[in-house]
C-alpha positions as protocol buffer text, in pm:
chain_id: "A"
residue {
  index: 1
  type: UNK
  ca { x: -1963 y: -790 z: -1349 }
}
residue {
  index: 2
  type: UNK
  ca { x: -2071 y: -448 z: -1468 }
}
residue {
  index: 3
  type: UNK
  ca { x: -1824 y: -256 z: -1684 }
}
residue {
  index: 4
  type: UNK
  ca { x: -1551 y: -515 z: -1617 }
}
residue {
  index: 5
  type: UNK
  ca { x: -1276 y: -342 z: -1819 }
}
residue {
  index: 6
  type: UNK
  ca { x: -1333 y: -25 z: -1631 }
}
residue {
  index: 7
  type: UNK
  ca { x: -1238 y: -205 z: -1312 }
}
residue {
  index: 8
  type: UNK
  ca { x: -972 y: -408 z: -1467 }
}
residue {
  index: 9
  type: UNK
  ca { x: -765 y: -111 z: -1600 }
}
residue {
  index: 10
  type: UNK
  ca { x: -743 y: 65 z: -1261 }
}
residue {
  index: 11
  type: UNK
  ca { x: -620 y: -255 z: -1099 }
}
residue {
  index: 12
  type: UNK
  ca { x: -333 y: -265 z: -1360 }
}
residue {
  index: 13
  type: UNK
  ca { x: -264 y: 102 z: -1306 }
}
residue {
  index: 14
  type: UNK
  ca { x: -252 y: 56 z: -933 }
}
residue {
  index: 15
  type: UNK
  ca { x: -11 y: -228 z: -964 }
}
residue {
  index: 16
  type: UNK
  ca { x: 212 y: -36 z: -1187 }
}
residue {
  index: 17
  type: UNK
  ca { x: 207 y: 260 z: -946 }
}
residue {
  index: 18
  type: UNK
  ca { x: 280 y: 44 z: -648 }
}
residue {
  index: 19
  type: UNK
  ca { x: 572 y: -152 z: -798 }
}
residue {
  index: 20
  type: UNK
  ca { x: 712 y: 65 z: -1063 }
}
residue {
  index: 21
  type: UNK
  ca { x: 626 y: 428 z: -984 }
}
residue {
  index: 22
  type: UNK
  ca { x: 672 y: 542 z: -1336 }
}
residue {
  index: 23
  type: UNK
  ca { x: 626 y: 922 z: -1351 }
}
residue {
  index: 24
  type: UNK
  ca { x: 470 y: 897 z: -1701 }
}
residue {
  index: 25
  type: UNK
  ca { x: 160 y: 724 z: -1542 }
}
residue {
  index: 26
  type: UNK
  ca { x: 59 y: 1025 z: -1357 }
}
residue {
  index: 27
  type: UNK
  ca { x: -108 y: 1189 z: -1668 }
}
residue {
  index: 28
  type: UNK
  ca { x: -350 y: 886 z: -1679 }
}
residue {
  index: 29
  type: UNK
  ca { x: -495 y: 943 z: -1354 }
}
residue {
  index: 30
  type: UNK
  ca { x: -573 y: 1312 z: -1368 }
}
residue {
  index: 31
  type: UNK
  ca { x: -944 y: 1273 z: -1307 }
}
residue {
  index: 32
  type: UNK
  ca { x: -900 y: 1063 z: -990 }
}
residue {
  index: 33
  type: UNK
  ca { x: -625 y: 1296 z: -878 }
}
residue {
  index: 34
  type: UNK
  ca { x: -860 y: 1594 z: -893 }
}
residue {
  index: 35
  type: UNK
  ca { x: -1104 y: 1410 z: -658 }
}
residue {
  index: 36
  type: UNK
  ca { x: -845 y: 1366 z: -388 }
}
residue {
  index: 37
  type: UNK
  ca { x: -925 y: 1585 z: -95 }
}
residue {
  index: 38
  type: UNK
  ca { x: -687 y: 1493 z: 188 }
}
residue {
  index: 39
  type: UNK
  ca { x: -326 y: 1599 z: 181 }
}
residue {
  index: 40
  type: UNK
  ca { x: -349 y: 1791 z: -155 }
}
residue {
  index: 41
  type: UNK
  ca { x: 33 y: 1840 z: -153 }
}
residue {
  index: 42
  type: UNK
  ca { x: 58 y: 1481 z: -258 }
}
residue {
  index: 43
  type: UNK
  ca { x: -18 y: 1356 z: -618 }
}
residue {
  index: 44
  type: UNK
  ca { x: -184 y: 1026 z: -683 }
}
residue {
  index: 45
  type: UNK
  ca { x: 75 y: 747 z: -687 }
}
residue {
  index: 46
  type: UNK
  ca { x: 337 y: 971 z: -510 }
}
residue {
  index: 47
  type: UNK
  ca { x: 564 y: 795 z: -258 }
}
residue {
  index: 48
  type: UNK
  ca { x: 750 y: 947 z: 40 }
}
residue {
  index: 49
  type: UNK
  ca { x: 1126 y: 993 z: 19 }
}
residue {
  index: 50
  type: UNK
  ca { x: 1330 y: 693 z: 133 }
}
residue {
  index: 51
  type: UNK
  ca { x: 1430 y: 717 z: 500 }
}
residue {
  index: 52
  type: UNK
  ca { x: 1795 y: 703 z: 596 }
}
residue {
  index: 53
  type: UNK
  ca { x: 1933 y: 367 z: 723 }
}
residue {
  index: 54
  type: UNK
  ca { x: 1899 y: 302 z: 1096 }
}
residue {
  index: 55
  type: UNK
  ca { x: 2186 y: 339 z: 1330 }
}
residue {
  index: 56
  type: UNK
  ca { x: 2263 y: 8 z: 1510 }
}
residue {
  index: 57
  type: UNK
  ca { x: 2196 y: 188 z: 1845 }
}
residue {
  index: 58
  type: UNK
  ca { x: 1849 y: 278 z: 1735 }
}
residue {
  index: 59
  type: UNK
  ca { x: 1547 y: 89 z: 1886 }
}
residue {
  index: 60
  type: UNK
  ca { x: 1387 y: 48 z: 1552 }
}
residue {
  index: 61
  type: UNK
  ca { x: 1506 y: -52 z: 1210 }
}
residue {
  index: 62
  type: UNK
  ca { x: 1404 y: 174 z: 920 }
}
residue {
  index: 63
  type: UNK
  ca { x: 1219 y: -47 z: 689 }
}
residue {
  index: 64
  type: UNK
  ca { x: 1149 y: 46 z: 319 }
}
residue {
  index: 65
  type: UNK
  ca { x: 872 y: -97 z: 118 }
}
residue {
  index: 66
  type: UNK
  ca { x: 1091 y: -297 z: -123 }
}
residue {
  index: 67
  type: UNK
  ca { x: 1209 y: -506 z: 176 }
}
residue {
  index: 68
  type: UNK
  ca { x: 865 y: -644 z: 216 }
}
residue {
  index: 69
  type: UNK
  ca { x: 882 y: -819 z: -115 }
}
residue {
  index: 70
  type: UNK
  ca { x: 1085 y: -1142 z: -144 }
}
residue {
  index: 71
  type: UNK
  ca { x: 1373 y: -1106 z: -391 }
}
residue {
  index: 72
  type: UNK
  ca { x: 1271 y: -1403 z: -601 }
}
residue {
  index: 73
  type: UNK
  ca { x: 910 y: -1283 z: -639 }
}
residue {
  index: 74
  type: UNK
  ca { x: 814 y: -1175 z: -996 }
}
residue {
  index: 75
  type: UNK
  ca { x: 517 y: -945 z: -982 }
}
residue {
  index: 76
  type: UNK
  ca { x: 494 y: -939 z: -1360 }
}
residue {
  index: 77
  type: UNK
  ca { x: 401 y: -1309 z: -1354 }
}
residue {
  index: 78
  type: UNK
  ca { x: 41 y: -1226 z: -1276 }
}
residue {
  index: 79
  type: UNK
  ca { x: 20 y: -1021 z: -1594 }
}
residue {
  index: 80
  type: UNK
  ca { x: 149 y: -1293 z: -1823 }
}
residue {
  index: 81
  type: UNK
  ca { x: -102 y: -1359 z: -2099 }
}
residue {
  index: 82
  type: UNK
  ca { x: -338 y: -1089 z: -2006 }
}
residue {
  index: 83
  type: UNK
  ca { x: -443 y: -842 z: -2277 }
}
residue {
  index: 84
  type: UNK
  ca { x: -744 y: -665 z: -2150 }
}
residue {
  index: 85
  type: UNK
  ca { x: -755 y: -437 z: -2458 }
}
residue {
  index: 86
  type: UNK
  ca { x: -854 y: -733 z: -2671 }
}
residue {
  index: 87
  type: UNK
  ca { x: -1143 y: -850 z: -2446 }
}
residue {
  index: 88
  type: UNK
  ca { x: -1488 y: -712 z: -2426 }
}
residue {
  index: 89
  type: UNK
  ca { x: -1693 y: -672 z: -2090 }
}
residue {
  index: 90
  type: UNK
  ca { x: -1904 y: -967 z: -2208 }
}
residue {
  index: 91
  type: UNK
  ca { x: -1614 y: -1195 z: -2263 }
}
residue {
  index: 92
  type: UNK
  ca { x: -1593 y: -1461 z: -1983 }
}
residue {
  index: 93
  type: UNK
  ca { x: -1214 y: -1470 z: -2043 }
}
residue {
  index: 94
  type: UNK
  ca { x: -1206 y: -1112 z: -1908 }
}
residue {
  index: 95
  type: UNK
  ca { x: -1395 y: -1209 z: -1597 }
}
residue {
  index: 96
  type: UNK
  ca { x: -1159 y: -1500 z: -1542 }
}
residue {
  index: 97
  type: UNK
  ca { x: -849 y: -1298 z: -1596 }
}
residue {
  index: 98
  type: UNK
  ca { x: -961 y: -1020 z: -1349 }
}
residue {
  index: 99
  type: UNK
  ca { x: -1043 y: -1278 z: -1084 }
}
residue {
  index: 100
  type: UNK
  ca { x: -698 y: -1442 z: -1133 }
}
residue {
  index: 101
  type: UNK
  ca { x: -521 y: -1112 z: -1103 }
}
residue {
  index: 102
  type: UNK
  ca { x: -701 y: -1014 z: -785 }
}
residue {
  index: 103
  type: UNK
  ca { x: -630 y: -1361 z: -627 }
}
residue {
  index: 104
  type: UNK
  ca { x: -256 y: -1331 z: -720 }
}
residue {
  index: 105
  type: UNK
  ca { x: -236 y: -987 z: -556 }
}
residue {
  index: 106
  type: UNK
  ca { x: -415 y: -1102 z: -235 }
}
residue {
  index: 107
  type: UNK
  ca { x: -175 y: -1399 z: -208 }
}
residue {
  index: 108
  type: UNK
  ca { x: 146 y: -1205 z: -288 }
}
residue {
  index: 109
  type: UNK
  ca { x: 431 y: -1369 z: -92 }
}
residue {
  index: 110
  type: UNK
  ca { x: 588 y: -1199 z: 209 }
}
residue {
  index: 111
  type: UNK
  ca { x: 942 y: -1176 z: 352 }
}
residue {
  index: 112
  type: UNK
  ca { x: 936 y: -1417 z: 647 }
}
residue {
  index: 113
  type: UNK
  ca { x: 1271 y: -1286 z: 788 }
}
residue {
  index: 114
  type: UNK
  ca { x: 1092 y: -968 z: 894 }
}
residue {
  index: 115
  type: UNK
  ca { x: 879 y: -1147 z: 1152 }
}
residue {
  index: 116
  type: UNK
  ca { x: 899 y: -998 z: 1506 }
}
residue {
  index: 117
  type: UNK
  ca { x: 1137 y: -719 z: 1406 }
}
residue {
  index: 118
  type: UNK
  ca { x: 1097 y: -373 z: 1564 }
}
residue {
  index: 119
  type: UNK
  ca { x: 1077 y: -135 z: 1276 }
}
residue {
  index: 120
  type: UNK
  ca { x: 1008 y: 218 z: 1163 }
}
residue {
  index: 121
  type: UNK
  ca { x: 795 y: 251 z: 846 }
}
residue {
  index: 122
  type: UNK
  ca { x: 660 y: 557 z: 648 }
}
residue {
  index: 123
  type: UNK
  ca { x: 352 y: 557 z: 428 }
}
residue {
  index: 124
  type: UNK
  ca { x: 0 y: 671 z: 387 }
}
residue {
  index: 125
  type: UNK
  ca { x: -296 y: 596 z: 619 }
}
residue {
  index: 126
  type: UNK
  ca { x: -618 y: 416 z: 520 }
}
residue {
  index: 127
  type: UNK
  ca { x: -827 y: 421 z: 835 }
}
residue {
  index: 128
  type: UNK
  ca { x: -1021 y: 96 z: 937 }
}
residue {
  index: 129
  type: UNK
  ca { x: -1192 y: 257 z: 1235 }
}
residue {
  index: 130
  type: UNK
  ca { x: -1240 y: 584 z: 1398 }
}
residue {
  index: 131
  type: UNK
  ca { x: -1477 y: 542 z: 1679 }
}
residue {
  index: 132
  type: UNK
  ca { x: -1526 y: 863 z: 1886 }
}
residue {
  index: 133
  type: UNK
  ca { x: -1282 y: 1043 z: 1666 }
}
residue {
  index: 134
  type: UNK
  ca { x: -982 y: 825 z: 1767 }
}
residue {
  index: 135
  type: UNK
  ca { x: -801 y: 599 z: 1514 }
}
residue {
  index: 136
  type: UNK
  ca { x: -676 y: 262 z: 1641 }
}
residue {
  index: 137
  type: UNK
  ca { x: -643 y: 56 z: 1330 }
}
residue {
  index: 138
  type: UNK
  ca { x: -545 y: 142 z: 977 }
}
residue {
  index: 139
  type: UNK
  ca { x: -366 y: 16 z: 669 }
}
residue {
  index: 140
  type: UNK
  ca { x: -29 y: 162 z: 590 }
}
residue {
  index: 141
  type: UNK
  ca { x: 25 y: 184 z: 216 }
}
residue {
  index: 142
  type: UNK
  ca { x: 321 y: 292 z: 8 }
}
residue {
  index: 143
  type: UNK
  ca { x: 173 y: 557 z: -211 }
}
residue {
  index: 144
  type: UNK
  ca { x: -88 y: 829 z: -194 }
}
residue {
  index: 145
  type: UNK
  ca { x: -428 y: 717 z: -300 }
}
residue {
  index: 146
  type: UNK
  ca { x: -388 y: 340 z: -260 }
}
residue {
  index: 147
  type: UNK
  ca { x: -713 y: 155 z: -165 }
}
residue {
  index: 148
  type: UNK
  ca { x: -907 y: 484 z: -196 }
}
residue {
  index: 149
  type: UNK
  ca { x: -847 y: 641 z: -543 }
}
residue {
  index: 150
  type: UNK
  ca { x: -677 y: 329 z: -691 }
}
residue {
  index: 151
  type: UNK
  ca { x: -723 y: -46 z: -622 }
}
residue {
  index: 152
  type: UNK
  ca { x: -520 y: -200 z: -339 }
}
residue {
  index: 153
  type: UNK
  ca { x: -161 y: -275 z: -396 }
}
residue {
  index: 154
  type: UNK
  ca { x: -48 y: -652 z: -350 }
}
residue {
  index: 155
  type: UNK
  ca { x: -72 y: -786 z: 1 }
}
residue {
  index: 156
  type: UNK
  ca { x: 297 y: -768 z: 51 }
}
residue {
  index: 157
  type: UNK
  ca { x: 277 y: -383 z: 6 }
}
residue {
  index: 158
  type: UNK
  ca { x: 6 y: -331 z: 274 }
}
residue {
  index: 159
  type: UNK
  ca { x: 67 y: -338 z: 653 }
}
residue {
  index: 160
  type: UNK
  ca { x: -223 y: -361 z: 902 }
}
residue {
  index: 161
  type: UNK
  ca { x: -130 y: -138 z: 1188 }
}
residue {
  index: 162
  type: UNK
  ca { x: -298 y: -174 z: 1531 }
}
residue {
  index: 163
  type: UNK
  ca { x: -202 y: 121 z: 1764 }
}
residue {
  index: 164
  type: UNK
  ca { x: -143 y: 62 z: 2132 }
}
residue {
  index: 165
  type: UNK
  ca { x: -289 y: 419 z: 2191 }
}
residue {
  index: 166
  type: UNK
  ca { x: -555 y: 553 z: 1953 }
}
residue {
  index: 167
  type: UNK
  ca { x: -471 y: 875 z: 1786 }
}
residue {
  index: 168
  type: UNK
  ca { x: -705 y: 1168 z: 1726 }
}
residue {
  index: 169
  type: UNK
  ca { x: -452 y: 1346 z: 1503 }
}
residue {
  index: 170
  type: UNK
  ca { x: -416 y: 1103 z: 1218 }
}
residue {
  index: 171
  type: UNK
  ca { x: -664 y: 1118 z: 923 }
}
residue {
  index: 172
  type: UNK
  ca { x: -733 y: 967 z: 591 }
}
residue {
  index: 173
  type: UNK
  ca { x: -423 y: 960 z: 365 }
}
residue {
  index: 174
  type: UNK
  ca { x: -210 y: 1136 z: 604 }
}
residue {
  index: 175
  type: UNK
  ca { x: 161 y: 1075 z: 552 }
}
residue {
  index: 176
  type: UNK
  ca { x: 303 y: 924 z: 875 }
}
residue {
  index: 177
  type: UNK
  ca { x: 594 y: 737 z: 1042 }
}
residue {
  index: 178
  type: UNK
  ca { x: 497 y: 448 z: 1257 }
}
residue {
  index: 179
  type: UNK
  ca { x: 708 y: 232 z: 1486 }
}
residue {
  index: 180
  type: UNK
  ca { x: 633 y: -106 z: 1639 }
}
residue {
  index: 181
  type: UNK
  ca { x: 666 y: -482 z: 1616 }
}
residue {
  index: 182
  type: UNK
  ca { x: 603 y: -620 z: 1266 }
}
residue {
  index: 183
  type: UNK
  ca { x: 455 y: -967 z: 1217 }
}
residue {
  index: 184
  type: UNK
  ca { x: 417 y: -1178 z: 910 }
}
residue {
  index: 185
  type: UNK
  ca { x: 40 y: -1224 z: 939 }
}
residue {
  index: 186
  type: UNK
  ca { x: -222 y: -1214 z: 681 }
}
residue {
  index: 187
  type: UNK
  ca { x: -547 y: -1004 z: 725 }
}
residue {
  index: 188
  type: UNK
  ca { x: -821 y: -918 z: 502 }
}
residue {
  index: 189
  type: UNK
  ca { x: -1034 y: -595 z: 529 }
}
residue {
  index: 190
  type: UNK
  ca { x: -1282 y: -419 z: 320 }
}
residue {
  index: 191
  type: UNK
  ca { x: -999 y: -186 z: 201 }
}
residue {
  index: 192
  type: UNK
  ca { x: -760 y: -450 z: 105 }
}
residue {
  index: 193
  type: UNK
  ca { x: -565 y: -772 z: 203 }
}
residue {
  index: 194
  type: UNK
  ca { x: -236 y: -721 z: 396 }
}
residue {
  index: 195
  type: UNK
  ca { x: 44 y: -967 z: 438 }
}
residue {
  index: 196
  type: UNK
  ca { x: 183 y: -806 z: 762 }
}
residue {
  index: 197
  type: UNK
  ca { x: 48 y: -665 z: 1087 }
}
residue {
  index: 198
  type: UNK
  ca { x: 232 y: -409 z: 1299 }
}
residue {
  index: 199
  type: UNK
  ca { x: 162 y: -357 z: 1668 }
}
residue {
  index: 200
  type: UNK
  ca { x: 220 y: 13 z: 1669 }
}
residue {
  index: 201
  type: UNK
  ca { x: 413 y: 183 z: 1954 }
}
residue {
  index: 202
  type: UNK
  ca { x: 379 y: 524 z: 1805 }
}
residue {
  index: 203
  type: UNK
  ca { x: 258 y: 714 z: 1498 }
}
residue {
  index: 204
  type: UNK
  ca { x: 334 y: 1072 z: 1402 }
}
residue {
  index: 205
  type: UNK
  ca { x: 319 y: 1293 z: 1091 }
}
residue {
  index: 206
  type: UNK
  ca { x: 601 y: 1215 z: 849 }
}
residue {
  index: 207
  type: UNK
  ca { x: 906 y: 1433 z: 862 }
}
residue {
  index: 208
  type: UNK
  ca { x: 1197 y: 1363 z: 624 }
}
residue {
  index: 209
  type: UNK
  ca { x: 1529 y: 1295 z: 802 }
}
residue {
  index: 210
  type: UNK
  ca { x: 1832 y: 1479 z: 672 }
}
residue {
  index: 211
  type: UNK
  ca { x: 2112 y: 1247 z: 584 }
}
residue {
  index: 212
  type: UNK
  ca { x: 2429 y: 1278 z: 780 }
}
residue {
  index: 213
  type: UNK
  ca { x: 2740 y: 1409 z: 591 }
}
């Protein structure tokens, strides 16, 4: 694999951004951030504010990204024993380590209790189609730049959305709120593997809700 370590380091960075969100990492991605064109008000790795908890009377449950990860899952386990800084591109151990890491991320466990719940989620859009200018399918990801300017997050941090009605308003890396029926269902696309699908009832630009006093 050409320039293996160049590919390995962004994967580690993407994992850290998706699961940890350390502000100190933003300085390491300045070059990629400068290349971002859509939604310039967001920085690479930035997440949307947490939405307020749902009222019991509401039709959809507000679902945060942490809820998609099983409590007993240890994402750091995929990194155990990996020290890319000590391996050269020609080292077969580096190739094997990268392959193992990618496999672990694609097979990240999901939270089965979420299956068939009606939910409202917020995140960023990675289009999967756009025929005739209308978007029907996209990946919903938790932070800006995922799958585009950084490698994909783990599968349990990607939701494959299929809209009932195509949207002509939603574009690449738009911040959105989407409602619909979530399913525990794995899918693999060119942009990344997802552990969930969501039959989208609606999608709209993200607007932060004010918390009630």
